[in-house]
C-alpha positions as CSV (number, residue, x, y, z in Angstrom):
1,M,14.6,-26.5,-29.8
2,A,11.4,-25.1,-28.2
3,L,11.6,-22.0,-26.1
4,P,9.9,-22.5,-22.6
5,I,7.9,-19.6,-21.5
6,K,5.5,-19.0,-18.7
7,L,2.2,-16.9,-18.6
8,I,1.4,-15.3,-15.2
9,V,-2.3,-15.4,-14.4
10,G,-3.5,-12.8,-12.0
11,P,-1.9,-9.6,-10.4
12,D,-0.9,-11.9,-7.6
13,N,0.5,-15.0,-9.7
14,I,-2.3,-17.1,-8.3
15,M,-1.2,-19.6,-11.4
16,Q,1.4,-20.1,-14.0
17,I,0.7,-21.5,-17.7
18,P,3.8,-23.1,-19.3
19,L,4.1,-22.8,-22.9
20,E,6.5,-23.8,-25.6
21,A,7.0,-21.3,-28.2
22,Q,8.5,-22.5,-31.7
23,S,8.6,-18.8,-32.8
24,L,8.8,-15.5,-30.9
25,D,8.3,-11.9,-32.0
26,I,8.7,-9.0,-30.1
27,T,7.9,-5.4,-31.6
28,V,8.7,-2.1,-30.0
29,D,6.9,0.6,-32.0
30,R,7.9,4.2,-30.4
31,N,5.2,5.8,-32.6
32,A,7.5,8.7,-33.8
33,S,6.5,10.9,-36.3
34,A,9.3,12.1,-38.9
35,F,8.8,14.5,-41.7
36,P,11.2,16.9,-43.7
37,T,10.8,20.9,-43.8
38,P,10.2,22.7,-47.0
39,N,13.5,23.1,-49.0
40,N,15.1,21.0,-46.3
41,I,16.1,24.3,-44.8
42,V,16.4,22.8,-41.2
43,G,16.4,19.1,-42.3
44,R,14.4,16.3,-41.2
45,I,12.6,16.6,-37.9
46,A,11.1,13.8,-35.8
47,I,8.7,14.1,-33.0
48,D,9.2,11.7,-30.4
49,T,6.9,11.5,-27.1
50,N,8.4,8.4,-25.9
51,I,5.1,6.5,-25.7
52,P,6.2,3.3,-27.3
53,S,3.7,0.4,-27.9
54,I,5.1,-3.1,-27.6
55,N,3.5,-6.3,-29.0
56,I,4.4,-9.9,-28.4
57,E,3.6,-12.8,-30.7
58,I,4.1,-16.3,-29.9
59,G,3.7,-19.3,-31.9
60,G,4.1,-22.6,-30.6
61,I,2.1,-26.1,-30.4
62,L,0.2,-27.6,-27.4
63,Q,0.9,-31.4,-27.3
64,D,-0.3,-34.2,-24.9
65,D,1.8,-34.6,-21.5
66,D,3.9,-37.4,-21.5
67,G,4.3,-40.2,-19.0
68,P,1.5,-42.2,-17.6
69,N,-1.0,-40.7,-15.2
70,L,-0.4,-40.8,-11.5
71,D,-2.4,-43.2,-9.2
72,G,-5.6,-41.4,-8.1
73,D,-7.5,-38.3,-9.4
74,S,-6.0,-35.7,-7.6
75,I,-3.5,-34.8,-4.8
76,N,-3.8,-32.5,-1.8
77,H,-1.8,-29.1,-1.8
78,I,-1.5,-26.6,1.0
79,E,-0.4,-23.1,0.2
80,G,-0.8,-19.8,1.9
81,G,0.7,-17.7,4.7
82,D,1.8,-14.6,2.5
83,V,0.8,-11.1,3.7
84,A,0.6,-7.7,1.8
85,F,0.6,-4.5,3.9
86,N,-0.6,-1.1,2.6
87,F,1.3,1.2,4.4
88,S,-0.3,4.2,3.0
89,S,-3.3,3.2,5.2
90,A,-1.1,4.6,8.2
91,M,1.4,7.1,6.7
92,P,0.7,10.0,4.3
93,T,2.1,9.7,0.7
94,R,3.8,12.9,0.6
95,N,6.1,14.7,3.2
96,L,4.2,16.8,5.9
97,Q,5.2,20.2,7.0
98,T,4.9,20.3,10.8
99,Q,4.8,23.8,12.5
100,Q,3.3,24.7,15.7
101,S,0.0,26.7,15.5
102,Q,-0.2,30.2,16.9
103,S,-2.9,29.3,19.3
104,S,-1.2,26.2,20.4
105,Q,-2.6,25.2,23.9
106,L,-1.7,21.5,23.3
107,A,1.6,19.7,24.3
108,E,0.3,16.2,23.0
109,Y,-2.1,14.9,20.6
110,L,-5.7,13.6,21.6
111,V,-7.4,10.5,20.3
112,A,-11.1,10.8,19.2
113,N,-13.6,7.8,18.6
114,F,-17.0,8.5,17.2
115,L,-20.3,6.8,18.2
116,F,-21.6,6.9,14.5
117,D,-20.5,7.3,10.9
118,K,-20.6,10.5,8.6
119,S,-20.3,10.8,5.4
120,K,-18.7,13.5,3.0
121,T,-22.3,14.6,2.1
122,D,-23.4,15.7,5.3
123,S,-23.3,19.1,6.5
124,P,-19.8,20.3,6.8
125,T,-20.8,22.0,10.2
126,S,-22.3,19.1,11.6
127,L,-22.0,18.2,15.2
128,F,-20.1,15.0,16.0
129,Q,-20.8,13.1,19.2
130,I,-17.5,11.6,20.8
131,N,-17.5,8.4,22.6
132,N,-13.9,8.6,23.8
133,V,-11.5,11.2,23.7
134,D,-7.7,10.2,25.5
135,L,-4.3,11.3,25.2
136,G,-3.2,7.9,24.2
137,V,-2.0,7.1,27.8
138,G,-5.5,7.0,29.6
139,P,-8.8,8.9,30.0
140,L,-8.8,12.7,28.9
141,R,-8.0,14.8,32.2
142,F,-10.0,18.1,32.8
143,Q,-6.7,20.3,32.1
144,E,-6.7,18.6,28.5
145,V,-10.4,19.4,28.1
146,L,-9.6,23.0,29.2
147,N,-6.6,23.2,26.9
148,V,-8.6,22.3,23.7
149,E,-11.3,24.9,24.6
150,A,-8.7,27.4,25.2
151,A,-6.8,26.6,21.9
152,I,-10.2,26.9,19.9
153,Q,-11.1,30.5,21.8
154,S,-8.1,31.7,21.2
155,A,-8.9,31.7,17.2
156,N,-11.4,34.3,18.2
157,T,-8.5,36.9,17.8
158,A,-7.9,38.0,14.2
159,I,-4.6,37.3,12.7
160,D,-5.0,40.0,10.5
161,T,-7.5,41.7,7.9
162,V,-8.0,41.6,4.1
163,N,-6.5,44.6,2.2
164,H,-7.9,44.8,-1.2
165,P,-6.0,47.2,-3.5
166,S,-9.3,48.8,-4.9
167,A,-11.3,48.0,-1.5
168,G,-13.0,45.5,-3.5
169,T,-13.6,41.8,-3.0
170,Y,-11.4,38.9,-3.8
171,S,-13.9,36.2,-5.6
172,A,-14.0,32.6,-4.6
173,G,-11.2,31.0,-6.1
174,S,-8.8,33.4,-6.0
175,T,-5.0,32.1,-5.5
176,S,-3.7,35.2,-3.8
177,I,-4.7,37.8,-1.5
178,V,-3.1,40.8,0.2
179,V,-3.5,41.6,4.0
180,D,-2.6,44.4,6.3
181,D,0.4,42.5,8.2
182,S,1.4,39.2,7.1
183,T,3.8,38.4,10.2
184,G,1.1,36.6,12.2
185,F,0.5,34.0,9.6
186,T,2.3,30.5,9.0
187,I,2.3,28.4,6.1
188,K,0.1,25.5,6.2
189,D,-2.5,27.5,8.4
190,R,-5.9,26.6,7.7
191,I,-7.7,30.1,7.5
192,H,-11.2,30.7,8.5
193,L,-13.9,33.7,8.9
194,A,-14.7,34.6,12.6
195,N,-17.8,32.2,12.3
196,G,-15.5,29.3,11.3
197,T,-16.1,29.1,7.8
198,F,-13.2,27.8,6.0
199,V,-11.4,30.2,3.6
200,G,-8.5,28.1,2.5
201,T,-4.9,26.6,3.5
202,L,-1.9,28.8,3.2
203,T,0.7,27.8,0.8
204,G,2.9,30.8,0.6
205,I,3.9,34.0,1.9
206,S,5.5,36.8,0.0
207,S,5.6,40.3,1.9
208,N,1.9,41.0,2.6
209,T,0.4,38.5,-0.1
210,L,-0.7,35.2,1.1
211,T,-1.0,32.6,-1.5
212,F,-3.7,29.6,-1.9
213,S,-2.6,27.2,-4.4
214,T,-5.9,25.6,-4.6
215,G,-7.8,28.9,-4.5
216,I,-9.9,30.4,-1.5
217,E,-13.3,28.7,-0.8
218,V,-15.5,31.9,-0.2
219,A,-15.3,35.6,-1.6
220,L,-13.4,37.9,1.0
221,A,-14.2,41.7,1.1
222,D,-11.5,44.4,1.8
223,G,-11.3,44.7,5.6
224,V,-12.6,41.0,6.6
225,A,-11.0,39.8,9.5
226,L,-8.9,36.5,9.2
227,H,-8.6,34.0,11.9
228,S,-7.1,30.6,11.9
229,F,-8.6,27.7,14.0
230,G,-5.3,25.8,14.7
231,V,-7.1,22.8,16.5
232,T,-7.2,20.1,13.8
233,L,-8.9,16.8,13.4
234,W,-6.7,14.3,11.3
235,T,-7.0,10.9,10.0
236,G,-4.3,8.4,11.0
237,H,-2.5,8.5,8.0
238,G,-2.2,12.5,7.7
239,Q,-5.5,13.5,5.9
240,V,-7.4,16.5,7.4
241,I,-10.7,15.8,8.3
242,G,-11.5,19.7,9.3
243,S,-10.5,22.2,12.1
244,I,-12.6,22.3,15.3
245,V,-14.3,25.7,15.6
246,E,-16.4,24.7,18.7
247,I,-16.7,22.1,21.1
248,T,-19.4,20.9,24.0
249,K,-18.4,19.4,26.9
250,S,-20.1,17.6,30.0
251,Q,-17.7,17.8,33.3
252,H,-14.5,16.4,32.1
253,T,-15.5,15.0,28.7
254,I,-16.0,16.3,25.3
255,T,-19.2,15.3,24.0
256,H,-19.4,17.1,20.5
257,I,-17.1,19.0,18.2
258,K,-18.0,21.2,15.4
259,L,-15.8,21.3,12.4
260,D,-15.3,24.1,9.8
261,Q,-15.5,21.1,7.0
262,L,-15.8,17.6,6.7
263,S,-13.3,16.8,3.7
264,V,-13.2,13.1,4.2
265,P,-16.0,10.5,5.9
266,V,-15.5,9.4,9.4
267,Y,-16.2,6.1,11.0
268,S,-17.2,4.8,14.3
269,G,-14.7,2.5,16.0
270,V,-11.7,4.1,14.2
271,D,-8.9,6.3,15.8
272,Y,-8.8,10.0,14.7
273,Y,-6.2,12.5,16.3
274,I,-6.8,16.2,17.3
275,T,-3.4,18.2,17.3
276,A,-2.8,22.1,17.6
277,T,-0.2,21.6,14.7
278,T,-0.1,22.1,10.9
279,A,0.6,18.3,10.6
280,P,-0.5,14.9,12.7
281,P,2.0,13.1,14.9
282,V,1.9,10.0,12.5
283,E,5.1,8.7,14.0
284,D,4.0,9.4,17.5
285,I,0.8,7.3,16.7
286,L,2.8,4.3,15.6
287,N,5.6,4.6,18.5
288,N,5.7,1.3,20.2
289,K,2.8,-0.3,18.1
290,Q,3.5,-3.8,16.5
291,I,3.0,-6.0,13.6
292,A,3.5,-9.6,14.0
293,L,4.3,-12.3,11.5
294,F,4.4,-16.0,12.0
295,P,6.7,-18.3,10.1
296,N,5.3,-21.4,8.3
297,Y,7.6,-23.4,10.2
298,W,6.0,-22.4,13.5
299,R,2.4,-22.3,12.2
300,I,1.5,-25.6,14.1
301,D,2.3,-24.6,17.7
302,R,0.3,-26.2,20.6
303,A,2.8,-25.6,23.3
304,S,1.7,-22.3,24.5
305,G,3.5,-22.4,27.9
306,S,3.4,-19.5,29.9
307,N,2.9,-17.0,27.2
308,S,-0.2,-14.8,26.5
309,L,1.0,-14.3,23.0
310,P,1.8,-17.0,20.6
311,L,5.7,-17.2,19.2
312,G,6.3,-15.0,16.5
313,V,8.4,-12.4,14.7
314,Y,7.3,-8.9,16.1
315,F,8.3,-5.7,14.3
316,V,7.9,-2.8,17.0
317,F,7.9,0.8,15.6
318,S,10.1,3.4,17.2
319,T,10.2,7.2,17.0
320,E,13.9,6.9,17.2
321,M,15.6,8.8,14.3
322,A,15.7,6.5,10.8
323,H,18.6,6.1,9.2
324,S,19.8,8.7,6.7
325,D,19.0,6.4,3.9
326,Y,15.4,7.1,4.7
327,Q,15.3,10.6,6.1
328,N,17.4,13.7,5.3
329,Q,17.0,15.6,8.6
330,I,20.3,14.5,10.0
331,S,23.1,12.2,9.2
332,G,23.4,8.9,11.0
333,G,20.2,7.5,12.5
334,A,19.4,3.7,13.0
335,Y,18.4,0.7,10.7
336,P,15.9,-1.8,12.0
337,S,17.7,-4.3,14.5
338,I,17.0,-7.4,16.4
339,T,16.4,-6.6,20.2
340,Q,15.5,-9.9,21.2
341,Q,16.5,-13.3,19.9
342,G,14.0,-16.2,19.7
343,W,13.9,-19.8,21.3
344,H,12.1,-22.3,19.7
345,I,13.2,-26.0,19.8
346,A,11.0,-28.6,17.7
347,R,10.3,-32.0,17.8
348,T,8.7,-34.6,15.9
349,V,5.3,-36.2,17.1
350,N,3.3,-38.6,15.0
351,G,4.9,-37.1,11.7
352,F,4.0,-33.4,12.8
353,R,6.8,-31.2,14.0
354,V,5.6,-29.4,17.5
355,P,7.7,-27.4,19.8
356,N,9.1,-28.3,23.3
357,R,7.7,-26.3,26.1
358,R,9.1,-22.9,25.8
359,R,11.7,-21.5,28.1
360,S,9.9,-18.4,29.2
361,V,7.6,-15.6,28.2
362,G,10.2,-13.5,26.3
363,D,10.9,-16.3,23.5
364,S,9.7,-14.5,20.6
365,V,12.0,-12.6,18.1
366,I,11.5,-8.6,18.5
367,V,12.7,-6.4,15.9
368,K,13.0,-2.6,16.6
369,V,11.8,-0.3,13.2
370,P,13.0,3.3,13.6
371,I,11.0,5.7,11.8
372,G,11.6,9.0,13.0
373,G,11.7,11.6,10.5
374,I,10.1,10.1,7.8
375,S,6.7,11.8,7.7
376,T,8.3,15.3,7.4
377,H,11.7,14.5,5.7
378,S,11.5,11.2,3.8
379,V,14.1,11.1,1.1
380,N,11.9,9.9,-1.7
381,G,9.0,12.4,-0.6
382,N,6.6,9.4,0.1
383,P,6.4,8.6,3.8
384,A,4.3,5.5,2.9
385,S,6.6,4.3,0.6
386,T,9.8,4.8,2.8
387,L,7.9,3.1,5.7
388,A,7.6,0.1,3.3
389,L,10.9,0.0,2.5
390,I,12.3,0.3,6.1
391,V,10.1,-2.6,7.0
392,K,11.6,-4.6,4.1
393,K,15.0,-3.7,5.5
394,A,13.6,-5.4,8.7
395,L,12.8,-8.4,7.1
396,E,16.0,-8.8,5.2
397,L,17.9,-8.9,8.4
398,T,20.8,-11.6,8.0
399,T,21.8,-11.4,11.6
400,D,21.1,-14.5,13.8
401,A,17.4,-14.0,15.2
402,M,17.6,-17.1,17.1
403,E,19.0,-18.0,20.6
404,S,18.2,-21.5,20.2
405,G,16.0,-23.2,17.5
406,Y,15.3,-22.2,13.9
407,L,13.1,-20.0,12.0
408,T,12.7,-22.6,9.0
409,S,12.6,-26.1,8.3
410,G,16.2,-25.9,6.7
411,S,17.5,-24.7,10.0
412,G,17.6,-21.1,8.9
413,Q,18.2,-18.9,11.8
414,T,17.6,-15.2,10.0
415,I,14.7,-13.4,9.5
416,A,15.7,-13.3,5.6
417,S,15.6,-17.3,5.8
418,A,11.9,-17.3,6.8
419,F,10.4,-14.7,4.4
420,S,11.0,-12.8,1.2
421,V,9.7,-9.5,0.2
422,I,8.6,-7.4,-2.5
423,V,7.9,-3.5,-2.5
424,S,5.9,-1.6,-5.0
425,G,5.2,2.0,-3.8
426,P,3.7,1.6,-0.2
427,M,2.8,-1.9,-0.8
428,L,4.8,-4.7,0.8
429,K,4.4,-8.3,0.3
430,V,5.8,-10.9,2.7
431,I,6.1,-14.3,1.2
432,Q,6.6,-17.3,3.0
433,K,9.7,-19.4,2.0
434,D,8.5,-22.5,3.9
435,K,5.6,-24.3,2.7
436,P,3.0,-25.0,5.6
437,I,3.7,-27.7,7.7
438,G,1.1,-30.8,7.8
439,L,-2.2,-31.2,6.7
440,N,-3.9,-30.1,9.8
441,N,-5.4,-26.5,9.1
442,L,-7.5,-26.6,12.1
443,H,-4.7,-25.9,14.2
444,A,-2.5,-23.4,11.9
445,L,-1.6,-20.2,13.2
446,V,-2.8,-17.1,11.3
447,P,0.2,-15.4,9.6
448,C,-0.6,-12.2,10.9
449,Y,-2.6,-10.5,13.5
450,S,-5.9,-8.7,12.5
451,P,-6.6,-5.2,14.2
452,Y,-10.4,-6.3,13.5
453,D,-10.5,-9.4,15.1
454,P,-8.4,-9.6,18.1
455,T,-9.3,-13.2,19.4
456,F,-8.2,-16.4,17.8
457,R,-7.6,-20.0,18.5
458,V,-4.3,-22.0,18.3
459,G,-5.2,-25.5,18.8
460,S,-7.1,-25.5,22.2
461,T,-5.5,-22.3,23.2
462,T,-7.6,-18.9,22.8
463,Y,-5.6,-15.8,22.5
464,N,-7.0,-12.2,22.8
465,I,-4.2,-9.5,21.8
466,S,-6.5,-6.8,23.1
467,T,-6.0,-7.9,26.9
468,D,-2.1,-8.4,26.4
469,S,-0.5,-5.1,27.9
470,S,2.6,-6.1,25.9
471,F,1.1,-6.0,22.8
472,Q,-0.1,-2.9,20.9
473,M,-1.4,-3.4,17.5
474,A,-0.4,-1.2,14.8
475,V,-3.5,-0.5,12.5
476,I,-2.2,-1.2,9.2
477,E,-4.3,-2.4,6.2
478,Y,-3.4,-5.6,4.9
479,F,-4.2,-8.7,3.0
480,I,-4.0,-12.1,4.0
481,E,-3.4,-15.0,1.5
482,N,-5.2,-17.7,3.7
483,Y,-4.2,-21.1,4.3
484,V,-6.0,-23.4,1.9
485,M,-6.1,-26.8,0.9
486,T,-6.7,-27.5,-2.8
487,S,-7.1,-30.7,-4.8
488,I,-4.6,-30.5,-8.0
489,S,-5.2,-32.8,-10.6
490,A,-2.7,-35.7,-10.7
491,K,-3.5,-36.7,-14.5
492,S,-1.7,-35.9,-17.5
493,K,-3.6,-33.3,-19.7
494,S,-4.1,-33.8,-23.4
495,A,-3.5,-31.1,-26.0
496,G,-7.1,-30.3,-26.0
497,D,-7.3,-30.0,-22.2
498,K,-4.7,-27.2,-22.7
499,V,-6.5,-25.4,-25.4
500,Q,-9.8,-25.4,-23.2
501,D,-7.8,-23.8,-20.6
502,L,-6.4,-21.1,-22.6
503,I,-9.6,-20.4,-24.4
504,G,-11.5,-20.1,-21.1
505,I,-9.0,-18.1,-19.0
506,I,-8.6,-15.8,-22.0
507,S,-12.2,-15.4,-22.9
508,N,-13.7,-14.4,-19.2
509,A,-11.5,-13.2,-17.2
510,K,-11.1,-10.2,-14.5
511,K,-8.2,-7.9,-14.0
512,N,-7.9,-8.4,-10.4
513,R,-8.6,-11.9,-10.3
514,D,-7.6,-14.2,-13.1
515,L,-6.5,-12.2,-16.2
516,I,-3.2,-13.0,-17.7
517,R,-0.9,-10.1,-16.5
518,G,2.5,-11.1,-17.0
519,I,4.9,-13.3,-19.2
520,Q,8.6,-14.7,-18.5
521,I,10.7,-15.3,-21.7
522,P,13.8,-16.6,-20.5
523,Y,17.3,-15.7,-22.5
524,D,21.1,-16.7,-21.8
525,S,23.0,-14.0,-20.1
526,L,26.7,-13.8,-20.3
527,I,27.1,-10.3,-18.5
528,Q,25.4,-11.7,-15.3
529,S,27.4,-15.1,-15.4
530,D,30.4,-15.2,-13.2
531,A,31.7,-18.4,-15.7
532,V,32.1,-18.8,-19.3
533,T,28.6,-20.6,-19.4
534,P,25.6,-18.1,-19.6
535,T,23.0,-17.9,-16.8
536,A,19.3,-17.5,-17.5
537,R,17.4,-14.2,-17.2
538,N,14.0,-13.1,-18.3
539,F,13.2,-10.2,-20.5
540,F,11.6,-7.4,-18.7
541,L,10.4,-3.7,-19.2
542,T,10.4,-0.9,-17.1
543,F,8.5,2.7,-16.9
544,G,9.0,5.9,-15.2
545,E,12.3,7.4,-14.4
546,Q,15.1,4.7,-14.6
547,D,18.7,4.9,-14.8
548,D,20.3,3.4,-17.7
549,N,21.7,0.4,-16.0
550,A,18.2,-0.6,-14.6
551,K,16.9,-0.8,-18.3
552,G,19.2,-3.1,-19.6
553,S,20.9,-6.3,-19.3
554,L,23.4,-5.0,-16.7
555,G,20.6,-4.3,-14.3
556,N,18.9,-7.6,-14.8
557,T,19.9,-9.4,-11.6
558,L,16.9,-11.6,-11.2
559,N,17.1,-15.2,-12.1
560,A,14.9,-16.6,-14.5
561,S,13.4,-18.8,-11.9
562,H,12.2,-15.6,-9.8
563,K,8.6,-15.5,-9.1
564,M,7.0,-12.7,-11.1
565,I,4.1,-10.7,-9.2
566,P,2.7,-8.4,-12.2
567,G,0.8,-6.0,-9.8
568,L,0.8,-5.2,-6.2
569,L,-1.0,-1.8,-6.2
570,P,-4.7,-2.0,-4.5
571,G,-7.4,0.0,-5.9
572,D,-7.1,2.7,-3.5
573,L,-3.4,3.9,-2.6
574,G,-4.6,6.1,0.2
575,G,-3.2,9.6,0.6
576,D,-4.8,12.9,0.0
577,P,-8.5,12.5,-1.5
578,V,-9.3,13.7,-5.1
579,A,-11.3,17.3,-4.8
580,D,-15.1,16.5,-4.6
581,R,-16.6,17.7,-7.4
582,G,-20.3,17.1,-6.4
583,D,-22.5,14.2,-7.5
584,S,-22.1,12.1,-10.4
585,F,-24.5,11.2,-13.1
586,F,-24.8,7.7,-11.5
587,D,-25.2,9.1,-8.0
588,N,-28.3,10.9,-9.0
589,I,-30.1,7.7,-10.4
590,V,-32.3,6.4,-7.5
591,E,-32.5,3.0,-8.6
592,F,-30.3,1.0,-11.1
593,G,-31.3,-1.8,-13.5
594,E,-29.2,-4.8,-13.4
595,N,-27.2,-3.8,-16.8
596,V,-27.1,-0.1,-15.8
597,Q,-25.7,-0.9,-12.4
598,A,-22.8,-3.1,-14.1
599,L,-22.2,-0.2,-16.4
600,G,-22.0,2.1,-13.4
601,S,-19.5,-0.2,-11.8
602,F,-17.5,-0.1,-15.1
603,V,-17.1,3.5,-15.0
604,K,-16.3,3.9,-11.4
605,N,-13.7,1.2,-12.0
606,F,-12.4,2.8,-14.9
607,I,-11.8,6.3,-13.3
608,G,-10.4,4.8,-10.2
609,D,-8.1,2.6,-12.0
610,T,-7.1,5.6,-14.2
611,L,-6.1,7.7,-11.2
612,V,-3.9,4.8,-10.0
613,T,-2.3,4.7,-13.2
614,L,-1.4,8.6,-13.5
615,F,-0.4,8.8,-9.9
616,S,1.6,5.6,-9.5
617,D,5.7,5.5,-8.9
618,A,8.2,4.3,-11.1
619,H,8.8,0.6,-11.5
620,G,11.5,-1.4,-12.1
621,N,12.5,-5.0,-13.3
622,D,9.5,-7.6,-12.1
623,G,11.3,-10.5,-13.3
624,G,9.1,-10.6,-16.5
625,I,7.0,-8.1,-18.9
626,R,3.5,-7.0,-17.7
627,I,1.2,-7.7,-20.5
628,I,-2.4,-8.3,-21.3
629,P,-3.7,-11.0,-23.9
630,E,-5.3,-9.5,-27.0
631,K,-5.6,-12.3,-29.5
632,F,-5.6,-16.2,-29.4
633,H,-5.8,-18.3,-32.4
634,V,-5.4,-22.1,-32.6
635,R,-5.3,-24.4,-35.4
636,Y,-5.9,-28.3,-35.8
637,D,-5.1,-30.1,-38.7
638,A,-6.6,-33.8,-39.2
639,G,-4.2,-36.6,-38.3
640,N,-1.9,-34.1,-36.2
641,K,-1.6,-35.0,-32.5
642,Y,-1.2,-31.5,-31.4
643,Y,-2.8,-27.9,-31.7
644,A,-0.9,-25.2,-33.2
645,F,-1.4,-21.6,-31.6
646,N,-0.7,-18.0,-32.1
647,L,-0.9,-15.7,-29.0
648,T,-0.9,-11.8,-29.3
649,L,0.0,-9.9,-26.0
650,K,0.4,-6.2,-25.5
651,A,2.8,-4.7,-22.9
652,S,0.7,-3.2,-20.4
653,D,2.1,-1.5,-16.9
654,F,-1.7,-1.3,-15.5
655,V,-5.0,-2.5,-16.6
656,I,-8.0,-0.1,-16.8
657,G,-11.4,-1.8,-16.7
658,V,-13.2,-4.5,-14.9
């Protein structure tokens, strides 16, 4: 009997190719080297660096499909509504250490918007014109302007002076320096010269020795005064842009700021944050901000009633302390919980399910998501990944979310009945369990609000989230799998059709689009069965630190029917930027020829993909094996009604290239 296997196309499973394998060979080569010692004094020694290569060889046949063709050439099929969130766009990827600056005059954080973009290649002491600075609750008051100015001016008083043991000079790049008295310094302080020149970020203090793990930026002579400009400009997810060394104000408004450096680019129309602490208030920034999802069962919804926002499932972030499963500051804390049940009664009109008029304004499902403590004390050291896990917990709530009506076409009343969720590091993908309803895409709700386009239409109703005071958008990068109507062939395929499909998709594919990235090979498992008969599971691989159970059959809890998603990580994981080493070779070429430009793009992708690979977290069971095709060999013998094939695959957790 042939073994049914599935090839998974694309990192997001855009298509599955079923094959029947007549033979299957899996080879695991640990690449170990073994050699004896002279005279066998210490016996035989093996060097094992745990770098196994895994090859999969499949032999099978491709036959004509059985059965007559269906009437017509194609059928219409609607899919979509899935959403992938990248929480590293809103949270740092490592724990922050929060300490109040010595010169703090600010009790709150300030929000800054710039009028124009500034690239990282600009002068690090450029002046930036601000078009809006506020306290998060309204226009910046005169007192806040004075507080910013006072905090900057207080840095004019030196903390201490350099004390070189031989009255010499510490060269740039030195990782430790001695001062007369270290009592005024605090770890994470950004140290400067009197004119605002950035020296480095303080990472350690021992007696009167200061440590800078990445080295100091400038040479420091004996007796030079050191300062700390404690007012810092941050991105929304925890990256330092620079310290503010000077401001220009006009009456009650700050019009310009001067930075000690520009460590990352800034863009107009994006919120940045000014604090007098050594870490940004990323949890406060998300407090009371929301993300919203619309179940596919509700996607055609023309009964807007008195609501200014459409019916949805709203997740509201709260600075209430997260449960101790997610932060290690205190015991206890809170899990996500439903604070308002929904109300949705549907009826059928002309074959379409549409809701009755709503009961009142407050008919949506509202879920409180506590995140307090995770930016500084997340248990896994990665606040962005922790936030993804907390939202996953919210999406998997099994308590009744509905006061009346249902979330799904199958009478489901829990959030978990409407959505399934997959997490990979800071990435979280929400998958709609219901297929989209009907064929009228023009009246479909978007699956999630866009922070960049606050207006959208639902039927004849136009919504604008920017004018609704009850909804504050959490600016989190996400990717929507749009609702699409496609025509799928209703005809049977010949063996030759199947050969052409495989030749085409293996010979010309891109890693982030249509490259074969996964394989599901089923086997019968007794250890996972609760009966005498076995249950179906797929072979899988892991990488990184995993416990023993997670690598073997005991930890293989995913059914063989589980939808495999070979890769969720985007090209940019967010977090701290890689240090700028100057312009690359390609940056200095003024004009590319078409072929050279393609080569430059490959080099850029290669470097970016390599960094993603090196810094990615460990990964467990995907419900299959991540692979890349290496060789496809097909053979046809005269007189046969089938093609024989051999397919060689290599296990690969990541793909570096184009």
